[in-house]
ZAMIMAR-465336 format. One record per residue (C-alpha): residue number from 1; residue in one letter; y, z, x. Coordinates in nm, 3 decimals. Each point is the difference from the previous one (the first is absolute). Layout:
<atoms>
ATOM	NUM	a	Y	Z	X
...
</atoms>
This chain:
<atoms>
ATOM	1	m	-0.007	0.028	-0.007
ATOM	2	d	0.361	-0.116	0.153
ATOM	3	l	0.288	0.244	-0.085
ATOM	4	r	0.137	-0.171	-0.290
ATOM	5	q	-0.354	0.063	-0.177
ATOM	6	i	-0.012	0.343	0.134
ATOM	7	a	0.358	0.084	-0.096
ATOM	8	n	-0.049	-0.132	-0.334
ATOM	9	s	-0.340	0.186	-0.069
ATOM	10	i	0.188	0.338	0.076
ATOM	11	a	0.263	-0.072	-0.227
ATOM	12	t	-0.219	-0.030	-0.295
ATOM	13	g	-0.145	0.357	0.085
ATOM	14	d	-0.326	-0.128	0.180
ATOM	15	s	-0.027	0.254	0.310
ATOM	16	r	-0.305	-0.170	0.173
ATOM	17	c	0.179	-0.147	0.242
ATOM	18	l	0.176	0.306	0.064
ATOM	19	r	-0.278	0.208	0.019
ATOM	20	d	-0.196	-0.227	0.239
ATOM	21	g	0.307	-0.034	0.237
ATOM	22	t	0.038	-0.373	-0.062
ATOM	23	l	0.385	0.044	-0.107
ATOM	24	f	0.052	0.237	0.313
ATOM	25	r	-0.139	-0.271	0.248
ATOM	26	s	0.164	-0.277	-0.160
ATOM	27	i	0.385	0.160	0.041
ATOM	28	r	0.057	-0.117	0.381
ATOM	29	g	0.352	-0.128	0.077
ATOM	30	l	0.331	-0.027	-0.176
ATOM	31	q	-0.074	-0.265	-0.196
ATOM	32	s	-0.311	0.140	-0.196
ATOM	33	k	0.223	0.334	-0.041
ATOM	34	l	0.244	-0.224	-0.178
ATOM	35	f	-0.251	-0.181	-0.218
ATOM	36	l	-0.141	0.309	-0.094
ATOM	37	v	0.298	0.191	-0.110
ATOM	38	n	0.102	-0.342	-0.212
ATOM	39	v	-0.322	-0.026	-0.222
ATOM	40	p	0.087	0.132	-0.335
ATOM	41	n	-0.139	0.373	-0.089
ATOM	42	a	-0.194	-0.004	0.335
ATOM	43	l	0.232	0.308	0.141
ATOM	44	e	-0.015	0.168	-0.334
ATOM	45	a	-0.369	-0.009	-0.009
ATOM	46	l	-0.030	0.155	0.313
ATOM	47	s	0.220	0.271	-0.070
ATOM	48	m	-0.245	0.068	-0.301
ATOM	49	f	-0.311	-0.011	0.218
ATOM	50	i	0.188	0.291	0.239
ATOM	51	y	-0.036	0.196	-0.320
ATOM	52	h	-0.365	-0.024	-0.008
ATOM	53	e	-0.205	0.195	0.263
ATOM	54	e	-0.267	-0.287	0.038
ATOM	55	t	0.267	-0.276	0.123
ATOM	56	s	0.289	0.246	0.115
ATOM	57	n	-0.076	-0.020	0.367
ATOM	58	a	-0.061	-0.380	0.004
ATOM	59	a	0.334	-0.077	-0.209
ATOM	60	l	0.184	0.244	0.230
ATOM	61	r	-0.144	-0.193	0.314
ATOM	62	a	0.062	-0.333	-0.135
ATOM	63	v	0.381	0.069	-0.126
ATOM	64	a	0.038	0.191	0.332
ATOM	65	q	-0.091	-0.296	0.203
ATOM	66	a	0.231	-0.231	-0.208
ATOM	67	a	0.269	0.227	0.061
ATOM	68	a	-0.043	-0.008	0.405
ATOM	69	n	0.211	-0.215	0.197
ATOM	70	t	-0.260	-0.121	0.255
ATOM	71	d	0.231	-0.284	0.107
ATOM	72	g	0.292	0.184	0.167
ATOM	73	l	0.369	-0.076	-0.008
ATOM	74	s	-0.040	-0.354	-0.119
ATOM	75	a	-0.161	0.121	-0.328
ATOM	76	a	0.237	0.293	-0.059
ATOM	77	k	0.194	-0.176	-0.318
ATOM	78	q	-0.319	-0.111	-0.169
ATOM	79	s	-0.168	0.314	0.066
ATOM	80	e	0.284	0.180	-0.174
ATOM	81	l	-0.009	-0.201	-0.288
ATOM	82	i	-0.346	0.062	-0.049
ATOM	83	c	0.005	0.380	0.034
ATOM	84	w	0.278	-0.005	-0.258
ATOM	85	e	-0.225	-0.181	-0.234
ATOM	86	i	-0.276	0.235	0.080
ATOM	87	a	0.191	0.318	-0.052
ATOM	88	q	0.169	-0.118	-0.334
ATOM	89	v	-0.346	-0.012	-0.176
ATOM	90	p	0.012	0.252	-0.299
ATOM	91	g	-0.195	0.282	0.096
ATOM	92	l	-0.111	-0.076	0.337
ATOM	93	l	0.194	0.243	0.200
ATOM	94	m	-0.102	0.275	-0.211
ATOM	95	a	-0.355	-0.097	0.043
ATOM	96	v	0.042	0.005	0.374
ATOM	97	v	0.175	0.321	0.020
ATOM	98	a	-0.292	0.138	-0.194
ATOM	99	r	-0.242	-0.081	0.266
ATOM	100	m	0.194	0.033	0.341
ATOM	101	e	-0.127	0.321	0.090
ATOM	102	n	-0.390	-0.126	-0.013
ATOM	103	d	0.019	-0.402	0.068
ATOM	104	v	0.136	-0.113	0.325
ATOM	105	d	0.041	-0.332	-0.165
ATOM	106	a	0.264	0.131	-0.238
ATOM	107	v	0.192	0.185	0.316
ATOM	108	r	-0.032	-0.367	0.166
ATOM	109	l	0.156	-0.159	-0.278
ATOM	110	v	0.281	0.213	-0.034
ATOM	111	n	0.066	-0.060	0.341
ATOM	112	n	-0.012	-0.366	0.015
ATOM	113	l	0.250	-0.008	-0.330
ATOM	114	a	0.237	0.257	0.184
ATOM	115	a	-0.012	-0.216	0.326
ATOM	116	n	0.079	-0.311	-0.187
ATOM	117	s	0.230	0.060	-0.264
ATOM	118	v	0.297	0.257	-0.025
ATOM	119	q	-0.021	-0.024	-0.378
ATOM	120	s	-0.366	0.053	-0.023
ATOM	121	a	0.036	0.318	0.229
ATOM	122	l	0.273	0.143	-0.227
ATOM	123	l	-0.221	-0.104	-0.318
ATOM	124	f	-0.279	0.210	0.134
ATOM	125	s	0.198	0.289	0.074
ATOM	126	n	0.122	0.006	-0.363
ATOM	127	v	-0.363	0.073	-0.133
ATOM	128	p	-0.056	0.333	-0.069
ATOM	129	g	-0.208	0.212	0.234
ATOM	130	s	0.069	-0.276	0.264
ATOM	131	v	0.108	0.238	0.276
ATOM	132	q	-0.272	0.275	-0.065
ATOM	133	a	-0.272	-0.283	-0.015
ATOM	134	l	0.157	-0.141	0.350
ATOM	135	k	-0.007	0.362	0.141
ATOM	136	g	-0.371	0.035	-0.101
ATOM	137	a	-0.112	-0.336	0.131
ATOM	138	t	0.115	0.120	0.366
ATOM	139	r	-0.289	0.236	-0.030
ATOM	140	r	-0.289	-0.275	0.033
ATOM	141	f	0.228	-0.327	0.074
ATOM	142	k	0.241	0.092	0.250
ATOM	143	l	0.047	-0.365	0.168
ATOM	144	h	0.082	-0.170	-0.334
ATOM	145	a	0.167	0.308	-0.150
ATOM	146	f	0.240	0.037	0.327
ATOM	147	g	0.100	-0.351	-0.092
ATOM	148	v	0.076	0.025	-0.301
ATOM	149	i	0.192	0.340	0.094
ATOM	150	n	0.188	-0.225	0.261
ATOM	151	h	0.116	-0.271	-0.233
ATOM	152	l	0.110	0.227	-0.248
ATOM	153	s	0.199	0.229	0.208
ATOM	154	r	0.261	-0.259	0.055
ATOM	155	f	0.127	0.056	-0.360
ATOM	156	k	0.213	0.334	-0.010
ATOM	157	p	-0.091	0.134	-0.329
ATOM	158	i	-0.383	-0.045	0.057
ATOM	159	a	0.025	0.120	0.344
ATOM	160	e	0.192	0.314	-0.151
ATOM	161	a	-0.278	0.038	-0.243
ATOM	162	m	-0.284	-0.018	0.259
ATOM	163	v	0.179	0.252	0.242
ATOM	164	n	0.021	0.241	-0.302
ATOM	165	a	-0.371	-0.037	-0.064
ATOM	166	g	-0.056	0.110	0.352
ATOM	167	f	-0.094	-0.325	0.162
ATOM	168	v	0.200	0.053	0.338
ATOM	169	d	-0.150	0.371	0.090
ATOM	170	e	-0.352	-0.030	-0.171
ATOM	171	i	-0.094	-0.348	0.057
ATOM	172	l	0.198	-0.197	0.279
ATOM	173	i	0.105	0.254	0.266
ATOM	174	p	-0.373	0.122	0.028
ATOM	175	a	-0.125	-0.416	0.002
ATOM	176	v	0.265	-0.076	0.296
ATOM	177	s	-0.056	0.336	0.180
ATOM	178	g	-0.372	-0.018	-0.003
ATOM	179	a	0.021	-0.388	0.169
ATOM	180	d	-0.147	0.148	0.303
ATOM	181	p	-0.342	0.126	-0.128
ATOM	182	g	-0.193	0.068	0.304
ATOM	183	g	0.261	0.034	0.270
ATOM	184	a	0.210	-0.244	0.207
ATOM	185	s	-0.345	-0.202	0.103
ATOM	186	s	-0.135	-0.077	-0.354
ATOM	187	e	0.043	-0.350	-0.132
ATOM	188	l	0.120	-0.036	-0.361
ATOM	189	s	-0.181	-0.280	-0.187
ATOM	190	l	0.189	-0.280	-0.144
ATOM	191	e	-0.031	0.168	-0.368
ATOM	192	e	0.139	0.328	0.166
ATOM	193	e	0.287	-0.205	0.188
ATOM	194	a	0.102	-0.166	-0.328
ATOM	195	t	-0.050	0.325	-0.226
ATOM	196	v	0.240	0.187	0.265
ATOM	197	a	0.248	-0.273	0.016
ATOM	198	r	0.058	-0.017	-0.350
ATOM	199	a	0.009	0.368	-0.028
ATOM	200	t	0.263	0.003	0.290
ATOM	201	l	0.222	-0.265	-0.171
ATOM	202	a	-0.012	0.164	-0.335
ATOM	203	l	0.089	0.337	0.141
ATOM	204	a	0.311	-0.167	0.154
ATOM	205	n	0.119	-0.177	-0.315
ATOM	206	l	-0.059	0.293	-0.213
ATOM	207	s	0.209	0.221	0.226
ATOM	208	a	0.288	-0.252	0.009
ATOM	209	n	0.006	-0.061	-0.362
ATOM	210	c	0.029	0.380	-0.056
ATOM	211	g	0.262	0.027	0.223
ATOM	212	c	-0.151	0.125	0.313
ATOM	213	h	-0.089	-0.169	0.335
ATOM	214	c	-0.359	-0.053	0.074
ATOM	215	p	-0.167	0.291	0.174
ATOM	216	s	-0.103	-0.065	0.345
ATOM	217	v	-0.389	-0.125	0.022
ATOM	218	g	-0.233	-0.045	0.284
ATOM	219	r	-0.014	-0.296	0.241
ATOM	220	r	-0.320	-0.107	-0.149
ATOM	221	a	0.103	-0.018	-0.346
ATOM	222	l	0.308	-0.217	0.102
ATOM	223	q	-0.268	-0.221	0.227
ATOM	224	t	-0.171	-0.088	-0.306
ATOM	225	v	0.345	-0.110	-0.162
ATOM	226	v	0.081	-0.213	0.275
ATOM	227	k	-0.353	-0.170	-0.025
ATOM	228	v	0.023	-0.051	-0.371
ATOM	229	f	0.336	-0.188	0.056
ATOM	230	d	-0.139	-0.205	0.274
ATOM	231	h	-0.266	-0.120	-0.214
ATOM	232	a	0.252	-0.058	-0.309
ATOM	233	v	0.235	-0.225	0.231
ATOM	234	r	-0.313	-0.169	0.118
ATOM	235	g	-0.149	-0.069	-0.366
ATOM	236	e	-0.301	0.162	0.111
ATOM	237	t	-0.210	0.257	-0.196
ATOM	238	l	-0.096	0.352	0.116
ATOM	239	a	-0.271	0.198	-0.192
ATOM	240	t	0.006	-0.276	-0.229
ATOM	241	i	0.330	0.056	-0.096
ATOM	242	t	0.296	-0.298	-0.019
ATOM	243	w	0.302	0.190	0.129
ATOM	244	l	0.326	-0.118	-0.071
ATOM	245	p	0.272	0.043	0.224
ATOM	246	t	0.246	0.129	-0.273
ATOM	247	t	-0.214	0.272	-0.108
ATOM	248	v	-0.033	0.122	0.348
ATOM	249	l	0.328	-0.052	0.127
ATOM	250	f	0.163	0.225	-0.302
ATOM	251	g	-0.187	0.304	0.142
ATOM	252	v	0.045	-0.113	0.377
ATOM	253	c	0.409	0.044	-0.105
ATOM	254	n	-0.054	0.333	-0.174
ATOM	255	a	-0.226	0.125	0.281
ATOM	256	a	0.296	-0.117	0.265
ATOM	257	l	0.215	0.222	-0.133
ATOM	258	n	-0.166	0.279	0.189
ATOM	259	h	0.091	-0.048	0.384
ATOM	260	d	-0.333	0.136	0.122
ATOM	261	n	-0.192	-0.264	-0.238
ATOM	262	a	0.238	-0.269	0.111
ATOM	263	l	-0.087	0.074	0.362
ATOM	264	l	-0.367	0.011	-0.050
ATOM	265	l	-0.002	-0.316	-0.216
ATOM	266	l	0.188	-0.179	0.279
ATOM	267	e	-0.225	0.116	0.268
ATOM	268	g	-0.310	-0.096	-0.232
ATOM	269	g	0.147	-0.369	0.018
ATOM	270	i	0.175	-0.031	-0.300
ATOM	271	a	0.277	-0.222	0.137
ATOM	272	a	-0.238	-0.298	0.070
ATOM	273	p	-0.148	-0.075	-0.345
ATOM	274	l	0.375	0.043	-0.132
ATOM	275	a	0.135	-0.216	0.239
ATOM	276	r	-0.260	-0.237	-0.103
ATOM	277	l	0.069	0.026	-0.390
ATOM	278	l	0.399	-0.048	0.067
ATOM	279	l	-0.070	-0.331	0.216
ATOM	280	s	-0.254	-0.151	-0.212
ATOM	281	w	0.168	0.094	-0.351
ATOM	282	e	-0.007	-0.310	-0.277
ATOM	283	a	0.148	0.040	-0.333
ATOM	284	a	-0.333	-0.019	-0.150
ATOM	285	a	-0.059	0.348	0.140
ATOM	286	g	0.283	0.119	-0.229
ATOM	287	p	0.343	0.170	0.061
ATOM	288	d	-0.120	0.338	-0.038
ATOM	289	t	-0.206	-0.047	0.356
ATOM	290	l	0.268	-0.084	0.200
ATOM	291	e	0.252	0.228	-0.137
ATOM	292	l	-0.285	0.299	0.074
ATOM	293	g	-0.059	-0.123	0.354
ATOM	294	v	0.353	-0.009	0.100
ATOM	295	r	0.053	0.348	-0.183
ATOM	296	a	-0.316	0.118	0.212
ATOM	297	a	0.133	-0.166	0.306
ATOM	298	g	0.355	0.211	-0.041
ATOM	299	r	-0.180	0.321	-0.079
ATOM	300	l	-0.211	-0.035	0.349
ATOM	301	a	0.307	-0.134	0.205
ATOM	302	a	0.204	0.307	-0.125
ATOM	303	v	-0.267	0.232	0.200
ATOM	304	e	0.091	0.118	0.342
ATOM	305	g	-0.250	-0.143	0.260
ATOM	306	s	-0.058	-0.338	-0.235
ATOM	307	f	0.145	-0.236	0.210
ATOM	308	g	-0.290	-0.058	0.242
ATOM	309	h	-0.250	-0.037	-0.279
ATOM	310	l	0.220	-0.240	-0.214
ATOM	311	w	0.085	-0.202	0.309
ATOM	312	a	-0.337	-0.047	0.117
ATOM	313	a	-0.098	-0.108	-0.327
ATOM	314	g	0.239	-0.275	-0.071
ATOM	315	i	0.175	0.180	-0.291
ATOM	316	l	0.364	-0.104	0.120
ATOM	317	p	-0.052	-0.388	-0.010
ATOM	318	a	-0.189	0.034	-0.320
ATOM	319	v	0.297	0.253	-0.176
ATOM	320	l	0.251	-0.262	0.168
ATOM	321	k	-0.159	-0.281	-0.170
ATOM	322	v	0.031	0.178	-0.367
ATOM	323	a	0.384	0.119	0.127
ATOM	324	a	0.085	-0.355	0.052
ATOM	325	g	-0.100	-0.111	-0.377
ATOM	326	e	-0.305	-0.218	0.097
ATOM	327	c	-0.198	0.191	-0.272
ATOM	328	g	0.073	0.207	-0.275
ATOM	329	d	0.299	0.073	-0.194
ATOM	330	e	0.366	0.138	0.114
ATOM	331	a	-0.092	0.378	-0.067
ATOM	332	t	-0.305	-0.018	0.238
ATOM	333	a	0.171	-0.207	0.258
ATOM	334	a	0.287	0.252	-0.014
ATOM	335	a	-0.265	0.286	0.028
ATOM	336	a	-0.183	-0.167	0.303
ATOM	337	a	0.358	-0.042	0.174
ATOM	338	a	0.069	0.371	-0.029
ATOM	339	v	-0.334	0.087	0.145
ATOM	340	v	0.105	-0.205	0.341
ATOM	341	a	0.376	0.117	-0.048
</atoms>
């Protein structure tokens, strides 16, 4: 069966292609995701399947796959549209919230929605019980739950709700502090690195959005941030996650408000991928990517002792290119000019 037949079968309420994994296996690449969300009643049927125990996990897995941006920056705009279509399905987010503490694919779905669509993130946060469900999900599904926290932490009202619910003291600080579980010589797995990176970024964002600077965190935690940022700029996955530069840069900018963190980021090599990002920026990457890149360069340049790291990485010509107006808008060019002034 091709995807058209599968999606039409799902839309009629036939769950066989869902339960045997045929639908999930057919969702590969941007075009298949666009096709699925545009089949009349397909998403509505999948929403109903989430409510039924025998089909819930398969439905969540399939919808999470449809919401995932596995194609990187080139698919950002289309992924945003796909996620918004999913998030608006009546009753879908309520069903997902009810499953978050017991099904990792429910958490994966929310993470993908929040990563790719601001509107979807805000819609999720308005579902009754969503913050508490997310907190509960951190007990079993840290990798994806920390991703959700990171994405939601960029929005001040949601950040304040999470801080008031104990996310910083009870969840994120212990996770970041525990980045070195077995001594300095122990190695973190790729999944552990990704988990720590997401926790560190979320901690920085929550702190900044609630009027505080990010607390000082350890060298290893910040090294994981540098690593995921490097993968994001290269367009490479880490721990099966497609990292987008904007989702990492937002946290980098906030972490760098702390002098000690900024120095550790520089010592960890953050300047090199940042320079590559600025030099290679194209309009398809979106203005937010360039603006956040310039902001990060400015935060790092303001730190005493940063010049050698930034010079060696080639940040100066990268920022000068933006300041000269060769890319981006006038406001971003002015911000870049201020960095090199």
